[in-house]
PDB file of N, CA, C and O in Angstrom:
ATOM      1  N   MET A   1      86.026 105.484  65.568  1.00  0.00           N
ATOM      2  CA  MET A   1      86.440 104.291  66.284  1.00  0.00           C
ATOM      3  C   MET A   1      87.037 104.645  67.641  1.00  0.00           C
ATOM      4  O   MET A   1      86.798 103.945  68.626  1.00  0.00           O
ATOM      5  N   SER A   2      87.801 105.712  67.699  1.00  0.00           N
ATOM      6  CA  SER A   2      88.430 106.059  68.979  1.00  0.00           C
ATOM      7  C   SER A   2      87.397 106.512  70.003  1.00  0.00           C
ATOM      8  O   SER A   2      87.576 106.291  71.200  1.00  0.00           O
ATOM      9  N   ALA A   3      86.309 107.149  69.543  1.00  0.00           N
ATOM     10  CA  ALA A   3      85.259 107.565  70.475  1.00  0.00           C
ATOM     11  C   ALA A   3      84.624 106.339  71.126  1.00  0.00           C
ATOM     12  O   ALA A   3      84.332 106.347  72.321  1.00  0.00           O
ATOM     13  N   GLN A   4      84.412 105.291  70.342  1.00  0.00           N
ATOM     14  CA  GLN A   4      83.843 104.058  70.886  1.00  0.00           C
ATOM     15  C   GLN A   4      84.775 103.429  71.911  1.00  0.00           C
ATOM     16  O   GLN A   4      84.325 102.918  72.937  1.00  0.00           O
ATOM     17  N   GLU A   5      86.064 103.467  71.634  1.00  0.00           N
ATOM     18  CA  GLU A   5      87.033 102.898  72.568  1.00  0.00           C
ATOM     19  C   GLU A   5      87.064 103.707  73.866  1.00  0.00           C
ATOM     20  O   GLU A   5      87.147 103.132  74.951  1.00  0.00           O
ATOM     21  N   ILE A   6      86.998 105.026  73.759  1.00  0.00           N
ATOM     22  CA  ILE A   6      86.994 105.888  74.946  1.00  0.00           C
ATOM     23  C   ILE A   6      85.760 105.572  75.797  1.00  0.00           C
ATOM     24  O   ILE A   6      85.863 105.448  77.017  1.00  0.00           O
ATOM     25  N   ILE A   7      84.608 105.443  75.160  1.00  0.00           N
ATOM     26  CA  ILE A   7      83.374 105.132  75.875  1.00  0.00           C
ATOM     27  C   ILE A   7      83.449 103.744  76.508  1.00  0.00           C
ATOM     28  O   ILE A   7      83.020 103.552  77.645  1.00  0.00           O
ATOM     29  N   ARG A   8      83.991 102.788  75.774  1.00  0.00           N
ATOM     30  CA  ARG A   8      84.127 101.429  76.307  1.00  0.00           C
ATOM     31  C   ARG A   8      85.019 101.420  77.549  1.00  0.00           C
ATOM     32  O   ARG A   8      84.685 100.786  78.550  1.00  0.00           O
ATOM     33  N   ILE A   9      86.138 102.114  77.486  1.00  0.00           N
ATOM     34  CA  ILE A   9      87.068 102.177  78.620  1.00  0.00           C
ATOM     35  C   ILE A   9      86.408 102.880  79.808  1.00  0.00           C
ATOM     36  O   ILE A   9      86.539 102.437  80.949  1.00  0.00           O
ATOM     37  N   ALA A  10      85.698 103.976  79.532  1.00  0.00           N
ATOM     38  CA  ALA A  10      85.007 104.697  80.605  1.00  0.00           C
ATOM     39  C   ALA A  10      83.959 103.804  81.268  1.00  0.00           C
ATOM     40  O   ALA A  10      83.821 103.816  82.491  1.00  0.00           O
ATOM     41  N   ASN A  11      83.221 103.030  80.468  1.00  0.00           N
ATOM     42  CA  ASN A  11      82.227 102.110  81.016  1.00  0.00           C
ATOM     43  C   ASN A  11      82.884 101.015  81.860  1.00  0.00           C
ATOM     44  O   ASN A  11      82.367 100.653  82.917  1.00  0.00           O
ATOM     45  N   GLU A  12      84.017 100.489  81.397  1.00  0.00           N
ATOM     46  CA  GLU A  12      84.726  99.446  82.148  1.00  0.00           C
ATOM     47  C   GLU A  12      85.199  99.984  83.500  1.00  0.00           C
ATOM     48  O   GLU A  12      85.047  99.324  84.528  1.00  0.00           O
ATOM     49  N   LEU A  13      85.771 101.185  83.485  1.00  0.00           N
ATOM     50  CA  LEU A  13      86.236 101.783  84.739  1.00  0.00           C
ATOM     51  C   LEU A  13      85.061 102.034  85.676  1.00  0.00           C
ATOM     52  O   LEU A  13      85.143 101.761  86.874  1.00  0.00           O
ATOM     53  N   SER A  14      83.975 102.552  85.130  1.00  0.00           N
ATOM     54  CA  SER A  14      82.795 102.830  85.931  1.00  0.00           C
ATOM     55  C   SER A  14      82.225 101.553  86.538  1.00  0.00           C
ATOM     56  O   SER A  14      81.788 101.552  87.690  1.00  0.00           O
ATOM     57  N   ALA A  15      82.227 100.474  85.773  1.00  0.00           N
ATOM     58  CA  ALA A  15      81.714  99.193  86.270  1.00  0.00           C
ATOM     59  C   ALA A  15      82.546  98.677  87.432  1.00  0.00           C
ATOM     60  O   ALA A  15      82.046  97.938  88.280  1.00  0.00           O
ATOM     61  N   LYS A  16      83.810  99.065  87.473  1.00  0.00           N
ATOM     62  CA  LYS A  16      84.690  98.657  88.577  1.00  0.00           C
ATOM     63  C   LYS A  16      84.588  99.607  89.765  1.00  0.00           C
ATOM     64  O   LYS A  16      85.274  99.427  90.771  1.00  0.00           O
ATOM     65  N   GLY A  17      83.738 100.608  89.647  1.00  0.00           N
ATOM     66  CA  GLY A  17      83.568 101.567  90.725  1.00  0.00           C
ATOM     67  C   GLY A  17      84.590 102.689  90.702  1.00  0.00           C
ATOM     68  O   GLY A  17      84.759 103.397  91.695  1.00  0.00           O
ATOM     69  N   ILE A  18      85.273 102.855  89.578  1.00  0.00           N
ATOM     70  CA  ILE A  18      86.290 103.893  89.427  1.00  0.00           C
ATOM     71  C   ILE A  18      85.715 105.008  88.566  1.00  0.00           C
ATOM     72  O   ILE A  18      85.138 104.750  87.510  1.00  0.00           O
ATOM     73  N   ILE A  19      85.872 106.238  89.015  1.00  0.00           N
ATOM     74  CA  ILE A  19      85.418 107.370  88.214  1.00  0.00           C
ATOM     75  C   ILE A  19      86.464 107.613  87.126  1.00  0.00           C
ATOM     76  O   ILE A  19      87.615 107.920  87.437  1.00  0.00           O
ATOM     77  N   PRO A  20      86.081 107.481  85.859  1.00  0.00           N
ATOM     78  CA  PRO A  20      87.051 107.630  84.768  1.00  0.00           C
ATOM     79  C   PRO A  20      87.621 109.047  84.692  1.00  0.00           C
ATOM     80  O   PRO A  20      86.881 110.031  84.718  1.00  0.00           O
ATOM     81  N   SER A  21      88.923 109.130  84.601  1.00  0.00           N
ATOM     82  CA  SER A  21      89.586 110.422  84.396  1.00  0.00           C
ATOM     83  C   SER A  21      90.279 110.369  83.036  1.00  0.00           C
ATOM     84  O   SER A  21      90.455 109.296  82.459  1.00  0.00           O
ATOM     85  N   THR A  22      90.666 111.529  82.537  1.00  0.00           N
ATOM     86  CA  THR A  22      91.338 111.555  81.231  1.00  0.00           C
ATOM     87  C   THR A  22      92.632 110.736  81.286  1.00  0.00           C
ATOM     88  O   THR A  22      92.950 110.023  80.334  1.00  0.00           O
ATOM     89  N   ALA A  23      93.369 110.832  82.377  1.00  0.00           N
ATOM     90  CA  ALA A  23      94.628 110.089  82.478  1.00  0.00           C
ATOM     91  C   ALA A  23      94.390 108.587  82.482  1.00  0.00           C
ATOM     92  O   ALA A  23      95.120 107.841  81.829  1.00  0.00           O
ATOM     93  N   MET A  24      93.373 108.139  83.214  1.00  0.00           N
ATOM     94  CA  MET A  24      93.078 106.705  83.267  1.00  0.00           C
ATOM     95  C   MET A  24      92.661 106.168  81.910  1.00  0.00           C
ATOM     96  O   MET A  24      93.098 105.097  81.488  1.00  0.00           O
ATOM     97  N   VAL A  25      91.815 106.923  81.236  1.00  0.00           N
ATOM     98  CA  VAL A  25      91.342 106.479  79.919  1.00  0.00           C
ATOM     99  C   VAL A  25      92.487 106.515  78.920  1.00  0.00           C
ATOM    100  O   VAL A  25      92.667 105.573  78.148  1.00  0.00           O
ATOM    101  N   LYS A  26      93.257 107.587  78.928  1.00  0.00           N
ATOM    102  CA  LYS A  26      94.365 107.732  77.982  1.00  0.00           C
ATOM    103  C   LYS A  26      95.377 106.599  78.140  1.00  0.00           C
ATOM    104  O   LYS A  26      95.920 106.105  77.152  1.00  0.00           O
ATOM    105  N   ALA A  27      95.630 106.189  79.380  1.00  0.00           N
ATOM    106  CA  ALA A  27      96.597 105.127  79.629  1.00  0.00           C
ATOM    107  C   ALA A  27      96.121 103.781  79.103  1.00  0.00           C
ATOM    108  O   ALA A  27      96.937 102.898  78.841  1.00  0.00           O
ATOM    109  N   ARG A  28      94.815 103.613  78.945  1.00  0.00           N
ATOM    110  CA  ARG A  28      94.272 102.326  78.500  1.00  0.00           C
ATOM    111  C   ARG A  28      93.956 102.279  77.005  1.00  0.00           C
ATOM    112  O   ARG A  28      93.557 101.233  76.495  1.00  0.00           O
ATOM    113  N   LEU A  29      94.127 103.384  76.305  1.00  0.00           N
ATOM    114  CA  LEU A  29      93.834 103.425  74.865  1.00  0.00           C
ATOM    115  C   LEU A  29      94.824 102.560  74.092  1.00  0.00           C
ATOM    116  O   LEU A  29      96.005 102.492  74.432  1.00  0.00           O
ATOM    117  N   SER A  30      94.331 101.908  73.058  1.00  0.00           N
ATOM    118  CA  SER A  30      95.204 101.040  72.254  1.00  0.00           C
ATOM    119  C   SER A  30      96.074 101.836  71.285  1.00  0.00           C
ATOM    120  O   SER A  30      97.097 101.341  70.810  1.00  0.00           O
ATOM    121  N   HIS A  31      95.662 103.077  70.993  1.00  0.00           N
ATOM    122  CA  HIS A  31      96.455 103.936  70.099  1.00  0.00           C
ATOM    123  C   HIS A  31      96.265 105.393  70.535  1.00  0.00           C
ATOM    124  O   HIS A  31      95.261 105.723  71.166  1.00  0.00           O
ATOM    125  N   PRO A  32      97.210 106.252  70.206  1.00  0.00           N
ATOM    126  CA  PRO A  32      97.099 107.664  70.630  1.00  0.00           C
ATOM    127  C   PRO A  32      95.861 108.344  70.056  1.00  0.00           C
ATOM    128  O   PRO A  32      95.468 108.102  68.915  1.00  0.00           O
ATOM    129  N   VAL A  33      95.258 109.199  70.878  1.00  0.00           N
ATOM    130  CA  VAL A  33      94.078 109.972  70.492  1.00  0.00           C
ATOM    131  C   VAL A  33      94.366 111.422  70.856  1.00  0.00           C
ATOM    132  O   VAL A  33      94.918 111.694  71.922  1.00  0.00           O
ATOM    133  N   PRO A  34      93.999 112.357  69.982  1.00  0.00           N
ATOM    134  CA  PRO A  34      94.210 113.769  70.335  1.00  0.00           C
ATOM    135  C   PRO A  34      93.508 114.111  71.649  1.00  0.00           C
ATOM    136  O   PRO A  34      92.379 113.683  71.893  1.00  0.00           O
ATOM    137  N   MET A  35      94.191 114.885  72.486  1.00  0.00           N
ATOM    138  CA  MET A  35      93.654 115.236  73.798  1.00  0.00           C
ATOM    139  C   MET A  35      92.309 115.934  73.680  1.00  0.00           C
ATOM    140  O   MET A  35      91.433 115.723  74.518  1.00  0.00           O
ATOM    141  N   ALA A  36      92.128 116.756  72.664  1.00  0.00           N
ATOM    142  CA  ALA A  36      90.850 117.462  72.484  1.00  0.00           C
ATOM    143  C   ALA A  36      89.707 116.461  72.290  1.00  0.00           C
ATOM    144  O   ALA A  36      88.628 116.616  72.860  1.00  0.00           O
ATOM    145  N   GLU A  37      89.960 115.437  71.481  1.00  0.00           N
ATOM    146  CA  GLU A  37      88.925 114.423  71.247  1.00  0.00           C
ATOM    147  C   GLU A  37      88.640 113.632  72.528  1.00  0.00           C
ATOM    148  O   GLU A  37      87.485 113.359  72.855  1.00  0.00           O
ATOM    149  N   LEU A  38      89.706 113.268  73.245  1.00  0.00           N
ATOM    150  CA  LEU A  38      89.537 112.528  74.493  1.00  0.00           C
ATOM    151  C   LEU A  38      88.701 113.336  75.487  1.00  0.00           C
ATOM    152  O   LEU A  38      87.771 112.804  76.094  1.00  0.00           O
ATOM    153  N   LEU A  39      89.027 114.610  75.652  1.00  0.00           N
ATOM    154  CA  LEU A  39      88.290 115.466  76.585  1.00  0.00           C
ATOM    155  C   LEU A  39      86.829 115.618  76.163  1.00  0.00           C
ATOM    156  O   LEU A  39      85.928 115.570  77.001  1.00  0.00           O
ATOM    157  N   LYS A  40      86.600 115.800  74.861  1.00  0.00           N
ATOM    158  CA  LYS A  40      85.242 115.990  74.346  1.00  0.00           C
ATOM    159  C   LYS A  40      84.391 114.741  74.594  1.00  0.00           C
ATOM    160  O   LYS A  40      83.282 114.833  75.120  1.00  0.00           O
ATOM    161  N   VAL A  41      84.918 113.574  74.211  1.00  0.00           N
ATOM    162  CA  VAL A  41      84.142 112.337  74.341  1.00  0.00           C
ATOM    163  C   VAL A  41      83.918 111.991  75.814  1.00  0.00           C
ATOM    164  O   VAL A  41      82.818 111.591  76.196  1.00  0.00           O
ATOM    165  N   LEU A  42      84.945 112.142  76.633  1.00  0.00           N
ATOM    166  CA  LEU A  42      84.807 111.815  78.048  1.00  0.00           C
ATOM    167  C   LEU A  42      83.832 112.776  78.739  1.00  0.00           C
ATOM    168  O   LEU A  42      83.071 112.369  79.617  1.00  0.00           O
ATOM    169  N   SER A  43      83.858 114.038  78.343  1.00  0.00           N
ATOM    170  CA  SER A  43      82.917 115.011  78.892  1.00  0.00           C
ATOM    171  C   SER A  43      81.485 114.641  78.514  1.00  0.00           C
ATOM    172  O   SER A  43      80.582 114.709  79.348  1.00  0.00           O
ATOM    173  N   GLN A  44      81.278 114.253  77.266  1.00  0.00           N
ATOM    174  CA  GLN A  44      79.944 113.827  76.821  1.00  0.00           C
ATOM    175  C   GLN A  44      79.503 112.578  77.582  1.00  0.00           C
ATOM    176  O   GLN A  44      78.345 112.463  77.983  1.00  0.00           O
ATOM    177  N   TRP A  45      80.429 111.651  77.776  1.00  0.00           N
ATOM    178  CA  TRP A  45      80.120 110.419  78.495  1.00  0.00           C
ATOM    179  C   TRP A  45      79.665 110.728  79.923  1.00  0.00           C
ATOM    180  O   TRP A  45      78.722 110.120  80.430  1.00  0.00           O
ATOM    181  N   LYS A  46      80.351 111.688  80.568  1.00  0.00           N
ATOM    182  CA  LYS A  46      80.002 112.031  81.949  1.00  0.00           C
ATOM    183  C   LYS A  46      78.642 112.721  82.043  1.00  0.00           C
ATOM    184  O   LYS A  46      77.962 112.597  83.062  1.00  0.00           O
ATOM    185  N   GLN A  47      78.234 113.445  81.001  1.00  0.00           N
ATOM    186  CA  GLN A  47      76.968 114.172  81.020  1.00  0.00           C
ATOM    187  C   GLN A  47      75.777 113.296  80.679  1.00  0.00           C
ATOM    188  O   GLN A  47      74.665 113.566  81.131  1.00  0.00           O
ATOM    189  N   GLN A  48      75.987 112.257  79.894  1.00  0.00           N
ATOM    190  CA  GLN A  48      74.888 111.402  79.472  1.00  0.00           C
ATOM    191  C   GLN A  48      74.680 110.290  80.487  1.00  0.00           C
ATOM    192  O   GLN A  48      75.637 109.706  80.996  1.00  0.00           O
ATOM    193  N   PRO A  49      73.421 110.010  80.771  1.00  0.00           N
ATOM    194  CA  PRO A  49      73.179 108.856  81.636  1.00  0.00           C
ATOM    195  C   PRO A  49      73.594 107.583  80.896  1.00  0.00           C
ATOM    196  O   PRO A  49      73.282 107.405  79.718  1.00  0.00           O
ATOM    197  N   HIS A  50      74.277 106.735  81.581  1.00  0.00           N
ATOM    198  CA  HIS A  50      74.718 105.483  80.976  1.00  0.00           C
ATOM    199  C   HIS A  50      74.459 104.365  81.963  1.00  0.00           C
ATOM    200  O   HIS A  50      74.571 104.569  83.172  1.00  0.00           O
ATOM    201  N   PRO A  51      74.114 103.187  81.467  1.00  0.00           N
ATOM    202  CA  PRO A  51      73.831 102.070  82.371  1.00  0.00           C
ATOM    203  C   PRO A  51      75.117 101.644  83.085  1.00  0.00           C
ATOM    204  O   PRO A  51      76.118 101.308  82.453  1.00  0.00           O
ATOM    205  N   ALA A  52      75.058 101.669  84.384  1.00  0.00           N
ATOM    206  CA  ALA A  52      76.218 101.248  85.169  1.00  0.00           C
ATOM    207  C   ALA A  52      76.083  99.770  85.475  1.00  0.00           C
ATOM    208  O   ALA A  52      75.091  99.327  86.055  1.00  0.00           O
ATOM    209  N   GLU A  53      77.081  99.023  85.083  1.00  0.00           N
ATOM    210  CA  GLU A  53      77.084  97.606  85.400  1.00  0.00           C
ATOM    211  C   GLU A  53      77.505  97.467  86.859  1.00  0.00           C
ATOM    212  O   GLU A  53      78.306  98.265  87.345  1.00  0.00           O
ATOM    213  N   PRO A  54      76.989  96.486  87.553  1.00  0.00           N
ATOM    214  CA  PRO A  54      77.372  96.327  88.952  1.00  0.00           C
ATOM    215  C   PRO A  54      78.851  95.969  89.081  1.00  0.00           C
ATOM    216  O   PRO A  54      79.400  95.220  88.273  1.00  0.00           O
ATOM    217  N   ALA A  55      79.466  96.511  90.096  1.00  0.00           N
ATOM    218  CA  ALA A  55      80.869  96.208  90.352  1.00  0.00           C
ATOM    219  C   ALA A  55      81.001  94.747  90.762  1.00  0.00           C
ATOM    220  O   ALA A  55      80.098  94.208  91.401  1.00  0.00           O
ATOM    221  N   PRO A  56      82.100  94.099  90.410  1.00  0.00           N
ATOM    222  CA  PRO A  56      82.265  92.683  90.764  1.00  0.00           C
ATOM    223  C   PRO A  56      82.146  92.416  92.255  1.00  0.00           C
ATOM    224  O   PRO A  56      81.667  91.354  92.651  1.00  0.00           O
ATOM    225  N   ALA A  57      82.570  93.353  93.085  1.00  0.00           N
ATOM    226  CA  ALA A  57      82.512  93.142  94.532  1.00  0.00           C
ATOM    227  C   ALA A  57      81.073  93.107  95.034  1.00  0.00           C
ATOM    228  O   ALA A  57      80.799  92.479  96.057  1.00  0.00           O
ATOM    229  N   SER A  58      80.130  93.779  94.325  1.00  0.00           N
ATOM    230  CA  SER A  58      78.750  93.794  94.778  1.00  0.00           C
ATOM    231  C   SER A  58      77.978  92.569  94.301  1.00  0.00           C
ATOM    232  O   SER A  58      76.838  92.358  94.713  1.00  0.00           O
ATOM    233  N   ASP A  59      78.576  91.775  93.455  1.00  0.00           N
ATOM    234  CA  ASP A  59      77.945  90.560  92.953  1.00  0.00           C
ATOM    235  C   ASP A  59      77.932  89.514  94.069  1.00  0.00           C
ATOM    236  O   ASP A  59      78.999  89.118  94.538  1.00  0.00           O
ATOM    237  N   PRO A  60      76.746  89.051  94.512  1.00  0.00           N
ATOM    238  CA  PRO A  60      76.713  88.117  95.639  1.00  0.00           C
ATOM    239  C   PRO A  60      77.448  86.810  95.356  1.00  0.00           C
ATOM    240  O   PRO A  60      78.056  86.235  96.259  1.00  0.00           O
ATOM    241  N   VAL A  61      77.398  86.340  94.118  1.00  0.00           N
ATOM    242  CA  VAL A  61      78.098  85.100  93.791  1.00  0.00           C
ATOM    243  C   VAL A  61      79.604  85.307  93.863  1.00  0.00           C
ATOM    244  O   VAL A  61      80.324  84.470  94.408  1.00  0.00           O
ATOM    245  N   ALA A  62      80.080  86.411  93.319  1.00  0.00           N
ATOM    246  CA  ALA A  62      81.516  86.688  93.344  1.00  0.00           C
ATOM    247  C   ALA A  62      81.995  86.955  94.762  1.00  0.00           C
ATOM    248  O   ALA A  62      83.132  86.630  95.103  1.00  0.00           O
ATOM    249  N   ALA A  63      81.141  87.541  95.590  1.00  0.00           N
ATOM    250  CA  ALA A  63      81.542  87.849  96.961  1.00  0.00           C
ATOM    251  C   ALA A  63      81.719  86.582  97.785  1.00  0.00           C
ATOM    252  O   ALA A  63      82.495  86.573  98.741  1.00  0.00           O
ATOM    253  N   THR A  64      81.010  85.510  97.429  1.00  0.00           N
ATOM    254  CA  THR A  64      81.120  84.275  98.188  1.00  0.00           C
ATOM    255  C   THR A  64      82.251  83.385  97.695  1.00  0.00           C
ATOM    256  O   THR A  64      82.624  82.430  98.376  1.00  0.00           O
ATOM    257  N   GLN A  65      82.794  83.679  96.538  1.00  0.00           N
ATOM    258  CA  GLN A  65      83.892  82.882  96.005  1.00  0.00           C
ATOM    259  C   GLN A  65      85.171  83.198  96.765  1.00  0.00           C
ATOM    260  O   GLN A  65      85.586  84.356  96.798  1.00  0.00           O
ATOM    261  N   PRO A  66      85.812  82.202  97.378  1.00  0.00           N
ATOM    262  CA  PRO A  66      87.057  82.474  98.085  1.00  0.00           C
ATOM    263  C   PRO A  66      88.186  82.745  97.104  1.00  0.00           C
ATOM    264  O   PRO A  66      88.174  82.277  95.965  1.00  0.00           O
ATOM    265  N   GLU A  67      89.156  83.508  97.574  1.00  0.00           N
ATOM    266  CA  GLU A  67      90.318  83.784  96.738  1.00  0.00           C
ATOM    267  C   GLU A  67      91.167  82.518  96.655  1.00  0.00           C
ATOM    268  O   GLU A  67      91.187  81.729  97.600  1.00  0.00           O
ATOM    269  N   PRO A  68      91.857  82.315  95.553  1.00  0.00           N
ATOM    270  CA  PRO A  68      92.715  81.134  95.434  1.00  0.00           C
ATOM    271  C   PRO A  68      93.798  81.154  96.516  1.00  0.00           C
ATOM    272  O   PRO A  68      94.374  82.197  96.824  1.00  0.00           O
ATOM    273  N   VAL A  69      94.051  79.989  97.073  1.00  0.00           N
ATOM    274  CA  VAL A  69      95.040  79.860  98.133  1.00  0.00           C
ATOM    275  C   VAL A  69      96.230  79.090  97.588  1.00  0.00           C
ATOM    276  O   VAL A  69      96.074  78.087  96.892  1.00  0.00           O
ATOM    277  N   SER A  70      97.416  79.574  97.915  1.00  0.00           N
ATOM    278  CA  SER A  70      98.614  78.902  97.418  1.00  0.00           C
ATOM    279  C   SER A  70      98.909  77.662  98.255  1.00  0.00           C
ATOM    280  O   SER A  70      98.404  77.515  99.368  1.00  0.00           O
ATOM    281  N   LEU A  71      99.726  76.783  97.710  1.00  0.00           N
ATOM    282  CA  LEU A  71     100.114  75.565  98.403  1.00  0.00           C
ATOM    283  C   LEU A  71     100.879  75.891  99.680  1.00  0.00           C
ATOM    284  O   LEU A  71     100.716  75.205 100.689  1.00  0.00           O
ATOM    285  N   LYS A  72     101.707  76.924  99.649  1.00  0.00           N
ATOM    286  CA  LYS A  72     102.470  77.315 100.840  1.00  0.00           C
ATOM    287  C   LYS A  72     101.532  77.790 101.942  1.00  0.00           C
ATOM    288  O   LYS A  72     101.735  77.458 103.109  1.00  0.00           O
ATOM    289  N   GLN A  73     100.502  78.566 101.584  1.00  0.00           N
ATOM    290  CA  GLN A  73      99.553  79.030 102.583  1.00  0.00           C
ATOM    291  C   GLN A  73      98.822  77.856 103.226  1.00  0.00           C
ATOM    292  O   GLN A  73      98.600  77.844 104.437  1.00  0.00           O
ATOM    293  N   LEU A  74      98.452  76.879 102.420  1.00  0.00           N
ATOM    294  CA  LEU A  74      97.777  75.704 102.960  1.00  0.00           C
ATOM    295  C   LEU A  74      98.711  74.911 103.869  1.00  0.00           C
ATOM    296  O   LEU A  74      98.297  74.428 104.923  1.00  0.00           O
ATOM    297  N   SER A  75      99.956  74.780 103.462  1.00  0.00           N
ATOM    298  CA  SER A  75     100.940  74.062 104.266  1.00  0.00           C
ATOM    299  C   SER A  75     101.166  74.765 105.605  1.00  0.00           C
ATOM    300  O   SER A  75     101.227  74.111 106.646  1.00  0.00           O
ATOM    301  N   ASP A  76     101.291  76.082 105.584  1.00  0.00           N
ATOM    302  CA  ASP A  76     101.471  76.845 106.824  1.00  0.00           C
ATOM    303  C   ASP A  76     100.264  76.685 107.745  1.00  0.00           C
ATOM    304  O   ASP A  76     100.411  76.513 108.956  1.00  0.00           O
ATOM    305  N   GLN A  77      99.077  76.743 107.157  1.00  0.00           N
ATOM    306  CA  GLN A  77      97.867  76.598 107.952  1.00  0.00           C
ATOM    307  C   GLN A  77      97.794  75.196 108.562  1.00  0.00           C
ATOM    308  O   GLN A  77      97.408  75.047 109.722  1.00  0.00           O
ATOM    309  N   LEU A  78      98.159  74.179 107.801  1.00  0.00           N
ATOM    310  CA  LEU A  78      98.161  72.812 108.301  1.00  0.00           C
ATOM    311  C   LEU A  78      99.147  72.667 109.460  1.00  0.00           C
ATOM    312  O   LEU A  78      98.835  72.023 110.462  1.00  0.00           O
ATOM    313  N   ASN A  79     100.323  73.256 109.328  1.00  0.00           N
ATOM    314  CA  ASN A  79     101.316  73.194 110.404  1.00  0.00           C
ATOM    315  C   ASN A  79     100.796  73.849 111.678  1.00  0.00           C
ATOM    316  O   ASN A  79     100.977  73.310 112.770  1.00  0.00           O
ATOM    317  N   ARG A  80     100.157  74.995 111.549  1.00  0.00           N
ATOM    318  CA  ARG A  80      99.604  75.675 112.724  1.00  0.00           C
ATOM    319  C   ARG A  80      98.526  74.818 113.394  1.00  0.00           C
ATOM    320  O   ARG A  80      98.481  74.715 114.620  1.00  0.00           O
ATOM    321  N   LEU A  81      97.666  74.211 112.587  1.00  0.00           N
ATOM    322  CA  LEU A  81      96.611  73.366 113.147  1.00  0.00           C
ATOM    323  C   LEU A  81      97.191  72.139 113.851  1.00  0.00           C
ATOM    324  O   LEU A  81      96.715  71.743 114.914  1.00  0.00           O
ATOM    325  N   GLU A  82      98.219  71.543 113.252  1.00  0.00           N
ATOM    326  CA  GLU A  82      98.850  70.389 113.886  1.00  0.00           C
ATOM    327  C   GLU A  82      99.481  70.775 115.216  1.00  0.00           C
ATOM    328  O   GLU A  82      99.418  70.008 116.176  1.00  0.00           O
ATOM    329  N   GLN A  83     100.090  71.956 115.284  1.00  0.00           N
ATOM    330  CA  GLN A  83     100.683  72.420 116.539  1.00  0.00           C
ATOM    331  C   GLN A  83      99.608  72.630 117.602  1.00  0.00           C
ATOM    332  O   GLN A  83      99.817  72.307 118.771  1.00  0.00           O
ATOM    333  N   LYS A  84      98.470  73.164 117.202  1.00  0.00           N
ATOM    334  CA  LYS A  84      97.384  73.361 118.162  1.00  0.00           C
ATOM    335  C   LYS A  84      96.851  72.025 118.677  1.00  0.00           C
ATOM    336  O   LYS A  84      96.587  71.870 119.869  1.00  0.00           O
ATOM    337  N   VAL A  85      96.699  71.072 117.774  1.00  0.00           N
ATOM    338  CA  VAL A  85      96.229  69.749 118.182  1.00  0.00           C
ATOM    339  C   VAL A  85      97.224  69.117 119.153  1.00  0.00           C
ATOM    340  O   VAL A  85      96.823  68.511 120.146  1.00  0.00           O
ATOM    341  N   ASP A  86      98.511  69.255 118.872  1.00  0.00           N
ATOM    342  CA  ASP A  86      99.537  68.705 119.767  1.00  0.00           C
ATOM    343  C   ASP A  86      99.450  69.349 121.145  1.00  0.00           C
ATOM    344  O   ASP A  86      99.534  68.653 122.156  1.00  0.00           O
ATOM    345  N   ARG A  87      99.282  70.683 121.200  1.00  0.00           N
ATOM    346  CA  ARG A  87      99.174  71.373 122.486  1.00  0.00           C
ATOM    347  C   ARG A  87      97.930  70.933 123.253  1.00  0.00           C
ATOM    348  O   ARG A  87      97.989  70.707 124.462  1.00  0.00           O
ATOM    349  N   LEU A  88      96.819  70.815 122.558  1.00  0.00           N
ATOM    350  CA  LEU A  88      95.583  70.394 123.218  1.00  0.00           C
ATOM    351  C   LEU A  88      95.689  68.946 123.712  1.00  0.00           C
ATOM    352  O   LEU A  88      95.205  68.620 124.796  1.00  0.00           O
ATOM    353  N   THR A  89      96.309  68.102 122.931  1.00  0.00           N
ATOM    354  CA  THR A  89      96.509  66.703 123.344  1.00  0.00           C
ATOM    355  C   THR A  89      97.370  66.654 124.592  1.00  0.00           C
ATOM    356  O   THR A  89      97.058  65.921 125.530  1.00  0.00           O
ATOM    357  N   ALA A  90      98.451  67.424 124.616  1.00  0.00           N
ATOM    358  CA  ALA A  90      99.341  67.461 125.787  1.00  0.00           C
ATOM    359  C   ALA A  90      98.568  67.956 127.005  1.00  0.00           C
ATOM    360  O   ALA A  90      98.738  67.409 128.094  1.00  0.00           O
ATOM    361  N   LEU A  91      97.730  68.966 126.853  1.00  0.00           N
ATOM    362  CA  LEU A  91      96.947  69.481 127.976  1.00  0.00           C
ATOM    363  C   LEU A  91      95.943  68.430 128.486  1.00  0.00           C
ATOM    364  O   LEU A  91      95.730  68.300 129.691  1.00  0.00           O
ATOM    365  N   LEU A  92      95.355  67.714 127.587  1.00  0.00           N
ATOM    366  CA  LEU A  92      94.397  66.667 127.996  1.00  0.00           C
ATOM    367  C   LEU A  92      95.096  65.543 128.745  1.00  0.00           C
ATOM    368  O   LEU A  92      94.550  64.998 129.704  1.00  0.00           O
ATOM    369  N   LEU A  93      96.284  65.199 128.318  1.00  0.00           N
ATOM    370  CA  LEU A  93      97.038  64.131 128.971  1.00  0.00           C
ATOM    371  C   LEU A  93      97.512  64.557 130.369  1.00  0.00           C
ATOM    372  O   LEU A  93      97.657  63.709 131.250  1.00  0.00           O
ATOM    373  N   GLN A  94      97.752  65.848 130.583  1.00  0.00           N
ATOM    374  CA  GLN A  94      98.193  66.341 131.889  1.00  0.00           C
ATOM    375  C   GLN A  94      97.023  66.494 132.868  1.00  0.00           C
ATOM    376  O   GLN A  94      97.241  66.598 134.075  1.00  0.00           O
ATOM    377  N   ARG A  95      95.842  66.508 132.384  1.00  0.00           N
ATOM    378  CA  ARG A  95      94.647  66.758 133.195  1.00  0.00           C
ATOM    379  C   ARG A  95      94.384  65.573 134.133  1.00  0.00           C
ATOM    380  O   ARG A  95      94.362  64.419 133.707  1.00  0.00           O
ATOM    381  N   PRO A  96      94.189  65.885 135.405  1.00  0.00           N
ATOM    382  CA  PRO A  96      93.868  64.776 136.336  1.00  0.00           C
ATOM    383  C   PRO A  96      92.458  64.266 136.079  1.00  0.00           C
ATOM    384  O   PRO A  96      91.542  65.029 135.774  1.00  0.00           O
ATOM    385  N   ASP A  97      92.315  62.969 136.211  1.00  0.00           N
ATOM    386  CA  ASP A  97      90.988  62.354 135.965  1.00  0.00           C
ATOM    387  C   ASP A  97      90.078  62.507 137.117  1.00  0.00           C
ATOM    388  O   ASP A  97      88.936  62.049 137.068  1.00  0.00           O
TER     389      ASP A  97
END
């Protein structure tokens, strides 16, 4: 069971574009695994060709999705836009016809 978990974690890290290391895998294990077993399974995983899932950043749909914006960020942006509109309005009113 632990070998499957090590492989699953290595695949998840690889899918994110991270090269799995023993420390990274060990930190994500749900239960302790002997270091010898971890090294053996991870070494085998690195030697065998495995299907690499595309990283989320390379997914065209995910790349077009905007990050969530907080209410404060929207409020700040609205304030900046209102200030620009006020400045432009003032400039237009000062312009000779």
